[in-house]
N, C-alpha and C positions, 0 to 999 in steps of 0.2 A: 651956506646951501647944504638942506638936509634931502635926501631922497628917502623916499617910505619905501623900502622893494614891498610889501604884502599890497600897493598898490599895480605893480608894475606886474606883479604875476601874471594876472591875466589878457595881458594888452596885447602878446600873439595871439590868443583865440582870437580876437577882433578881428584878427585876416585872415581867419581860419575857415570863417562858418561861409556855407557852401547856400547861398540861396536857388529856392528852384523859382524856375521861369514856367507858367503855366506852358504848354504845349509844347514842349522840346522835350520829351521824355522819349526816347527811342521806341519803336516798333520793334519787338520780336517774333517772330515766326518760327517755326520747325522744322522750316521746308529747309530742305540741301539745295545747295547751291545749283546752280544749270546753266551751262553755255550753248549755245545754238550756233552752228557755222552753217553761213549762207551755199548755197548751192553754187553761187559766183565763184564765193573763197573754196570750195570743196575744187573747181575746177581749174583755179589757177594755181591752188598747190599742186594735182596731180600734171600739171603742164611744165613744173620746174623741168630743167634742163639734166643731162647727168653730169655736168663740171659742176654746175650748182650742188648737188648733191654732195660731189665727193667733196666742194670743200665745205658744206656743212657737216660732214661726217669727220673731218680730218679737227675741223675746229672745235666741235664736241668732244672728241677724242683729246687735245690739248687739253682741254679745260677738264679732262676726268683726273689727265698723268698731270696737270701743275702746272705746265710748262707752258699754257698761253698766259704773253704777258702784252697787252693792249698798248698802244703808245697816245700815253696821256694827252700831248700835245694835238693830237692829229685828231683823239675823240670831242678837246673844248673847240679845236676849230671849226670841225661840223656843228657843235653845238651851236658856235656864236653866226657861223652863215644862211641859219634858220632862218 
């Protein structure tokens, strides 16, 4: 059996071709991203208790220090309970 390598040189290119489908081009705008926070969300944020704020700050500090080690099993259990 003889395999002529010149015939197989362009074979990978067959799979590399990208076919464009009409209407699938993303539209791009020059507008910056924008986030809007509702008044209800602002009120709830301002209602946080001091103990909650302290917990958040301690977690933030632990993350910055590199000492925060979350328990992977607890995280997985919470995902499974959704």
